[in-house]
N, C-alpha and C positions, 0 to 999 in steps of 0.2 A: 337317241330320242329327240324329236323336235320339241322346241320350247312352245308352250301354249301362248297364244296371242290374245290379248285383251282388246276388245273392240269397244272404244268409247261410244255410248249411246245405244248399244245394242245388249242391254242386260238381259242374260238368260232367264232371270226369274219372270220378267214380263212376258218373254216368249212362251214360257212354260205355262203361265197363267192363260195366254191365248189359246194354246193347244187344249188345255183343260176346258175352256169355255166351248170349244168346238165339240169336245167329247161330251160336254153336259148340254149339248144342243142349244148353244147361244152363239150361232154363227155371226150375228150382227155386230155383237160386241167384239168377237174375235176379229172379224174383218177390219173394224176400226183400229184395233191395236196393230195388226199386221201392216195397215196402211201407215200409220204413224212410224212404225219402225223402218218400213221400207223408205220412207222419206228421209229419215236420219241417215240410213246406210247410203242413199244417193248423195245426200249433202256431203258425205265424208268420202265419196269416190269409191265406195265399195259396191261396184256394179253387180258382181255375182251374187252377193249377199242380198242386195236390194231386189234383184230378180227373184230369188228364192222367196222372198218375203211378198212380193206382188203375186206370185203364184199362190201363196197360202190365202191371200185375200181374195184372189180369183175363185178358189175353191169354196171359200165361204160365201161369196156372192152367188155362186152357182147353186149352192145348197139353198139360198134364199129365192132362187129363180129370178135373180136380177141379172139377166143375161147381158145387158149393155155394160153394167159395171164389171162383171166377170170378164167380158170381152176386152174391156179397156185395160184391166189389170194383167191378163193374160198376155196381151200384145206388149205392154209396157215391159213385162217380165223378159219376154223373148228379145225386145230391142236392147235390154240391158245386158242380156247375155251375149249378144252380138258385140255390144260395146266392150264387154269384158273379154272379147276374143275367144268365145266358147260356142262356135257354130255347131260343133259335134253335140253339145248338150241340147241346142235348139233342135237339131235333127232328131235326137232321141226323144224330145218331149212332145213334139208336134204330133206324131202318130197317137200317142197316149191322150193328148188334149183333144184331138179330133174324135177319138173313140168315146171319150166321155160325152162330148157334145152330141154325137150320134145317139148314144144310149139314152140321153134326156130328150131326144127328139129335136135337137136344134141342127138340123142337116144343112141348112143354108149357111149357118154360122160356121160350121166345120169346113166347108168348102171355101168360105171367104178366109178363114185362118190360113188354109193351105196356100191360098193365092197370095196372101199378104206376106207370108214367109218366103215364098218363092220370089216375090218382088225384093224383099229385104236382103236375102242371100244371093239371089240371082241364080238362075239355072246353069249348071256346068256346061261348057261349050259342047255342042253336038247333042245335047239332051233337052227334053222339053220340061222336065220337072227335076226337083231335088230327089237324089236317091236316098229315100229315108232309110234309116238304120244304118248298117255298116258292118265292117269287120269287127268282131268283139275282141276285147283285149282280156287276157287271162288275169284275173285278179283274185285276191283272197275274198273270204266270206266275212261280211260285217255283222257286228252284233245288232239286234233289233233296235237298241236304244243306245244313245250317246252316254257314256260312263260319266260325263262331267255334268250334263244338265238333264239327262233323262228324256230328251227329245227323240222322236222316231228317226231311224236312220235307214234310208233306202239307198241301195248301191247305185241305182240309176239316177238318183238326184243329188248325190254328193259331189264335191270337188275331190278327185283322186289326186293325191300328192305323188304316190308311186303305187305299184301293185298291191302294197300291204298297208297303206295309210291313206285315210281320207279326212276331209274337214267336215265337222258337224255343220249343217246349215243354219242351226239355231244359235250356237254359242261360238263356233269357230274353233272349238277344241279338236284335237287330233284323235281320231277313232282308229284303232288298230284292227286290221282284218286278220283272220287265221288262215 
């Protein structure tokens, strides 16, 4: 079993409170908390975790219909994932991000996002655009919540360590798949 890592500055209690604020319809306060935690993670060089937190802030701003701030945080998250050498994660997230933007009626912003990601990652040789998605890796099934902090766990948003272990995006604890 892998040892649990402690991350200075990313206290799970504050992240749980931010998640509860979202659930209690206080996205403005939750966004501020996610922004602060993202900044701490960036300062500590935890690019992937900072990206996850910026995504959470972007979701909150989208709920508030503050598309400019949502766009800023979403792009910041994608840049951090690229910096963390996680282009596959970017390729998985962008279609979902675009779908949310389209559902909310932000069609121009969705196209702008696609173009910016193509510029960041570059189109593969001989292709005009990034091949979104890709071959799926056979992995176990994760529980809905992290056993350490209670945060929601989504198999497409976690850092997979191996086919049966993933890292919680909130507390960094190891979540075992079945």
